[in-house]
C-alpha positions in Angstrom: 95.5 110.6 266.9 99.1 110.5 265.8 102.2 108.4 266.2 105.8 109.5 265.4 108.7 107.0 265.0 112.3 108.2 265.3 114.4 105.9 263.0 115.1 104.9 259.5 112.0 104.4 257.3 113.4 101.1 255.9 113.5 99.8 259.5 110.2 101.2 260.7 107.9 100.7 257.8 108.0 96.8 257.8 106.6 97.0 261.4 103.4 98.7 260.3 100.3 96.6 259.8 99.6 95.6 256.2 96.7 97.4 254.5 96.3 100.0 257.3 97.2 103.3 255.5 94.8 105.4 253.4 97.3 107.9 252.0 101.1 108.0 251.8 102.2 111.6 251.6 106.0 111.5 251.2 108.5 114.3 251.0 111.8 112.4 250.6 115.2 114.1 250.6 115.5 115.2 247.0 119.2 114.3 246.7 119.2 116.9 244.0 122.3 118.8 242.7 125.9 117.8 243.2 127.3 116.6 239.9 130.1 114.5 241.4 130.7 112.2 244.4 132.9 114.8 245.9 130.3 117.5 245.7 127.6 115.2 247.1 129.8 114.3 250.0 130.9 117.8 250.7 127.5 119.5 250.4 124.9 119.5 253.2 121.3 120.2 252.7 121.8 123.8 253.8 124.5 124.2 251.0 122.0 123.0 248.4 118.7 124.4 249.4 119.4 127.6 251.4 120.5 130.8 249.9 123.6 132.4 251.2 121.8 135.4 252.6 119.3 133.4 254.6 118.7 134.7 258.1 117.8 131.4 259.8 120.1 128.7 261.2 117.9 125.7 260.7 119.5 122.3 261.3 120.8 120.0 258.5 119.1 116.7 257.8 120.2 113.2 256.9 120.0 111.2 253.7 120.5 113.9 251.0 123.9 112.8 249.4 122.9 109.8 247.3 123.8 109.5 243.7 121.1 109.2 241.1 121.0 105.4 240.9 121.2 105.1 244.6 118.4 107.5 245.1 116.1 105.7 242.7 116.8 102.3 244.2 116.5 103.5 247.8 113.2 105.3 247.1 111.7 102.3 245.4 112.5 100.2 248.5 110.8 102.7 250.7 107.8 103.1 248.5 107.5 99.3 248.2 107.1 99.1 252.0 104.6 101.9 251.9 102.6 100.0 249.3 102.6 96.9 251.6 101.1 99.1 254.4 98.6 100.8 252.1 95.0 99.7 251.8 93.7 98.8 248.3 92.7 102.0 246.6 95.0 104.2 248.8 96.9 107.0 247.1 100.5 108.0 247.3 101.7 111.6 246.8 105.4 112.1 246.5 107.2 115.5 246.3 110.2 116.0 244.0 111.9 118.8 242.0 112.6 119.0 238.3 115.9 117.1 238.5 114.4 114.1 240.3 111.0 113.8 238.5 112.1 110.9 236.2 113.8 109.0 238.9 110.9 109.5 241.3 108.3 108.3 238.8 110.4 105.3 238.0 110.7 104.5 241.8 106.9 104.7 242.3 106.3 102.3 239.4 109.1 99.9 240.4 107.6 99.8 243.9 104.3 98.6 242.4 102.2 101.7 242.6 100.0 102.7 239.6 101.1 106.1 238.4 98.2 108.6 238.0 99.8 111.9 237.2 101.7 115.0 238.3 100.4 117.9 240.4 102.6 121.0 240.0 103.2 122.9 243.2 103.7 126.6 242.4 105.7 128.7 244.9 104.9 132.5 244.4 108.0 133.4 246.5 110.9 131.7 244.7 114.5 132.4 243.6 114.8 134.0 240.2 117.1 132.5 237.5 119.3 135.0 235.7 118.7 134.9 231.9 116.2 132.2 232.3 113.0 131.1 234.0 112.2 131.4 237.6 112.3 128.1 239.5 108.9 128.5 241.1 107.5 125.0 240.7 108.1 121.7 242.4 106.0 118.6 241.7 103.8 116.1 243.5 103.6 112.7 241.8 100.3 110.9 242.3 99.9 107.1 242.3 97.5 104.6 243.7 97.3 101.1 245.0 95.2 99.7 242.2 92.0 101.6 241.4 91.7 104.7 243.5 89.3 104.4 246.3 85.8 105.9 245.8 84.7 108.5 248.4 81.3 108.3 249.9 81.0 112.0 249.1 82.9 112.6 245.9 85.8 115.0 246.0 87.2 117.1 243.1 90.7 118.3 243.9 92.8 120.9 242.1 95.4 119.8 239.5 97.7 122.5 240.7 98.5 123.7 244.3 100.0 127.0 245.3 101.8 128.3 248.4 105.2 129.5 249.4 107.5 127.9 252.0 106.9 129.3 255.5 109.2 132.2 256.5 110.4 133.7 259.8 109.8 131.9 263.0 107.1 129.7 261.4 109.8 127.9 259.4 111.1 124.9 261.3 112.8 122.9 258.6 115.0 123.7 255.6 112.7 122.1 253.0 109.4 122.6 254.9 106.2 122.4 252.9 103.3 124.8 253.5 100.5 123.4 255.6 97.9 125.0 253.4 99.2 123.1 250.4 99.4 119.8 252.4 95.8 120.3 253.6 94.6 120.4 250.0 96.5 117.3 249.1 95.2 115.4 252.1 91.7 115.8 250.6 92.4 112.6 248.6 92.4 110.7 251.9 88.9 109.5 253.0 87.6 111.2 256.0 88.8 109.6 259.2 91.6 107.8 257.3 95.2 107.5 258.2 98.1 109.4 256.6 101.6 108.0 256.5 104.7 110.2 256.0 107.9 108.2 255.9 110.0 111.3 255.9 108.2 113.4 258.5 110.7 116.3 258.9 109.1 118.9 261.2 105.7 117.1 260.8 104.0 119.6 258.5 102.1 116.7 256.9 101.1 115.5 260.4 99.8 119.0 261.3 97.8 119.2 258.1 96.4 115.7 258.6 95.3 116.4 262.2 93.7 119.7 261.1 91.8 117.8 258.4 90.5 115.2 260.8 92.8 112.4 259.7 95.1 110.2 261.9 98.8 110.5 261.2 101.8 108.1 261.3 105.3 109.7 260.7 108.8 108.4 260.6 111.8 110.8 261.0 115.5 109.7 261.0 117.1 113.0 262.1 116.9 113.3 265.9 116.6 117.1 266.0 113.7 117.1 263.6 112.0 114.2 265.3 111.9 116.3 268.5 110.6 119.4 266.5 107.9 117.1 264.9 106.7 115.7 268.2 106.4 119.2 269.7 104.4 120.5 266.7 102.0 117.5 266.7 101.5 117.9 270.5 100.7 121.6 270.1 98.3 120.9 267.2 96.3 118.5 269.2 96.2 120.9 272.2 94.8 123.8 270.1 
């Protein structure tokens, strides 16, 4: 079972029933890079996250040009609405990069979630850094709505996940996360529970949720990607 909303998360999330979500798995626009207002306004997501020799022509996406303070405030508002919709004991998992790790942890706690820790996501295929260290990690921040829910059958999940971004025709979004990584993360959601992604993108989280036997609710603001997401979810159910 899945539902996909095309619209702004801050408009859609207040319409969801309270205490109805078992896991929030969010991959917000990182709003990373761009040292000045001019750079942030001039750079699209492709400029920041896609190498110049990339062979694909994936569409840009909205919401990636906020400054640091704006990003933190906006994300806290979104995560606050996610908390309202979350059941007691539900987890929140939020992706971020190294630049936005402090702001993202602040936003989680300002929204009322209880911060539980950081899960590194290692990407074996990653861009090297000349005279420095390869940027092969992003991060998943884990928080909960109070005490984490107990599973009827206990689960023991890894403290590190690994997988590279999809390549070739499988890649549908500029910042697409690997389904195999998302499937591991969704293990924290009780069987038969509902997963919410307020920034659905091409619905990789939704695909992973359905494959793991969970229901999915997604919100996507960019029309192009909302259509891609709907197609992928429909195809996953049909398989």
